[in-house]
N, CA and C atoms as a LAMMPS dump frame, in Angstrom:
ITEM: TIMESTEP
0
ITEM: NUMBER OF ATOMS
147
ITEM: BOX BOUNDS ff ff ff
-5.0000000000000000e+02 5.0000000000000000e+02
-5.0000000000000000e+02 5.0000000000000000e+02
-5.0000000000000000e+02 5.0000000000000000e+02
ITEM: ATOMS id mol type element x y z
1 1 1 N 274.774 203.034 203.747
2 1 2 C 273.392 202.826 204.184
3 1 3 C 272.559 204.086 204.005
4 2 1 N 273.202 205.247 204.154
5 2 2 C 272.436 206.489 204.062
6 2 3 C 271.852 206.668 202.659
7 3 1 N 272.568 206.209 201.629
8 3 2 C 272.069 206.309 200.264
9 3 3 C 270.797 205.484 200.09
10 4 1 N 270.75 204.33 200.715
11 4 2 C 269.553 203.481 200.631
12 4 3 C 268.362 204.165 201.294
13 5 1 N 268.598 204.828 202.428
14 5 2 C 267.504 205.523 203.102
15 5 3 C 266.993 206.688 202.267
16 6 1 N 267.902 207.414 201.625
17 6 2 C 267.468 208.525 200.773
18 6 3 C 266.673 208.008 199.582
19 7 1 N 267.108 206.898 199.011
20 7 2 C 266.391 206.312 197.88
21 7 3 C 264.994 205.872 198.294
22 8 1 N 264.878 205.235 199.457
23 8 2 C 263.561 204.804 199.947
24 8 3 C 262.678 206.015 200.236
25 9 1 N 263.248 207.09 200.767
26 9 2 C 262.477 208.299 201.062
27 9 3 C 261.927 208.907 199.771
28 10 1 N 262.79 209.019 198.744
29 10 2 C 262.341 209.582 197.472
30 10 3 C 261.297 208.689 196.803
31 11 1 N 261.481 207.39 196.889
32 11 2 C 260.528 206.463 196.298
33 11 3 C 259.175 206.544 197.01
34 12 1 N 259.197 206.622 198.319
35 12 2 C 257.953 206.744 199.083
36 12 3 C 257.219 208.032 198.772
37 13 1 N 257.957 209.136 198.686
38 13 2 C 257.33 210.427 198.365
39 13 3 C 256.731 210.4 196.965
40 14 1 N 257.457 209.794 196.032
41 14 2 C 256.94 209.689 194.667
42 14 3 C 255.677 208.85 194.603
43 15 1 N 255.635 207.776 195.356
44 15 2 C 254.442 206.923 195.375
45 15 3 C 253.24 207.666 195.943
46 16 1 N 253.459 208.459 196.976
47 16 2 C 252.359 209.24 197.561
48 16 3 C 251.837 210.246 196.548
49 17 1 N 252.732 210.929 195.842
50 17 2 C 252.314 211.921 194.844
51 17 3 C 251.526 211.255 193.721
52 18 1 N 252.016 210.124 193.235
53 18 2 C 251.303 209.414 192.166
54 18 3 C 249.932 208.944 192.652
55 19 1 N 249.848 208.484 193.889
56 19 2 C 248.563 208.069 194.449
57 19 3 C 247.564 209.208 194.518
58 20 1 N 248.03 210.383 194.927
59 20 2 C 247.139 211.551 195.008
60 20 3 C 246.651 211.939 193.623
61 21 1 N 247.557 211.924 192.637
62 21 2 C 247.152 212.28 191.267
63 21 3 C 246.112 211.304 190.738
64 22 1 N 246.314 210.013 190.978
65 22 2 C 245.352 209.006 190.522
66 22 3 C 244.006 209.187 191.223
67 23 1 N 244.038 209.491 192.511
68 23 2 C 242.804 209.704 193.27
69 23 3 C 242.022 210.889 192.721
70 24 1 N 242.701 212 192.481
71 24 2 C 242.029 213.203 191.961
72 24 3 C 241.462 212.938 190.577
73 25 1 N 242.222 212.263 189.731
74 25 2 C 241.743 211.958 188.381
75 25 3 C 240.523 211.043 188.43
76 26 1 N 240.546 210.058 189.315
77 26 2 C 239.41 209.143 189.441
78 26 3 C 238.157 209.841 189.927
79 27 1 N 238.304 210.719 190.907
80 27 2 C 237.149 211.463 191.415
81 27 3 C 236.591 212.373 190.334
82 28 1 N 237.462 213.045 189.59
83 28 2 C 237.005 213.944 188.524
84 28 3 C 236.267 213.158 187.442
85 29 1 N 236.794 211.999 187.063
86 29 2 C 236.132 211.174 186.049
87 29 3 C 234.779 210.686 186.545
88 30 1 N 234.687 210.326 187.822
89 30 2 C 233.413 209.891 188.391
90 30 3 C 232.373 210.988 188.383
91 31 1 N 232.775 212.182 188.763
92 31 2 C 231.837 213.316 188.775
93 31 3 C 231.355 213.625 187.365
94 32 1 N 232.267 213.612 186.395
95 32 2 C 231.876 213.888 185.011
96 32 3 C 230.908 212.817 184.515
97 33 1 N 231.138 211.562 184.852
98 33 2 C 230.234 210.484 184.435
99 33 3 C 228.85 210.649 185.043
100 34 1 N 228.786 211.009 186.307
101 34 2 C 227.488 211.213 186.969
102 34 3 C 226.736 212.363 186.324
103 35 1 N 227.424 213.46 186.043
104 35 2 C 226.772 214.625 185.424
105 35 3 C 226.271 214.272 184.033
106 36 1 N 227.078 213.551 183.245
107 36 2 C 226.637 213.163 181.905
108 36 3 C 225.455 212.2 181.956
109 37 1 N 225.468 211.268 182.877
110 37 2 C 224.35 210.334 183.018
111 37 3 C 223.068 211.043 183.416
112 38 1 N 223.169 211.985 184.343
113 38 2 C 221.989 212.746 184.757
114 38 3 C 221.449 213.569 183.604
115 39 1 N 222.337 214.136 182.815
116 39 2 C 221.903 214.924 181.662
117 39 3 C 221.185 214.056 180.647
118 40 1 N 221.689 212.85 180.401
119 40 2 C 221.024 211.942 179.467
120 40 3 C 219.642 211.536 179.967
121 41 1 N 219.54 211.219 181.255
122 41 2 C 218.242 210.83 181.809
123 41 3 C 217.25 211.989 181.771
124 42 1 N 217.734 213.182 182.004
125 42 2 C 216.865 214.364 182.011
126 42 3 C 216.305 214.643 180.62
127 43 1 N 217.122 214.426 179.587
128 43 2 C 216.715 214.792 178.221
129 43 3 C 216.225 213.601 177.4
130 44 1 N 215.958 212.45 178.013
131 44 2 C 215.571 211.263 177.228
132 44 3 C 214.184 211.437 176.593
133 45 1 N 213.328 212.251 177.16
134 45 2 C 211.99 212.423 176.594
135 45 3 C 211.989 213.26 175.333
136 46 1 N 213.057 214.01 175.095
137 46 2 C 213.125 214.866 173.909
138 46 3 C 213.618 214.124 172.67
139 47 1 N 214.027 212.866 172.831
140 47 2 C 214.551 212.093 171.699
141 47 3 C 213.384 211.448 170.957
142 48 1 N 213.379 211.639 169.64
143 48 2 C 212.353 210.994 168.798
144 48 3 C 213.051 210.147 167.754
145 49 1 N 212.478 208.97 167.474
146 49 2 C 213.033 208.081 166.465
147 49 3 C 212.13 207.971 165.282
């Protein structure tokens, strides 16, 4: 039984780590998208066709 508990502990810790990595990546991607969108809106008047 102790082996099963160790396996569940390692699996739970791994899931938490993967969740944190996904959260950080998502926040970083969101911030980059907002900055790029603001930059496009700011410079839209300089575009000529």
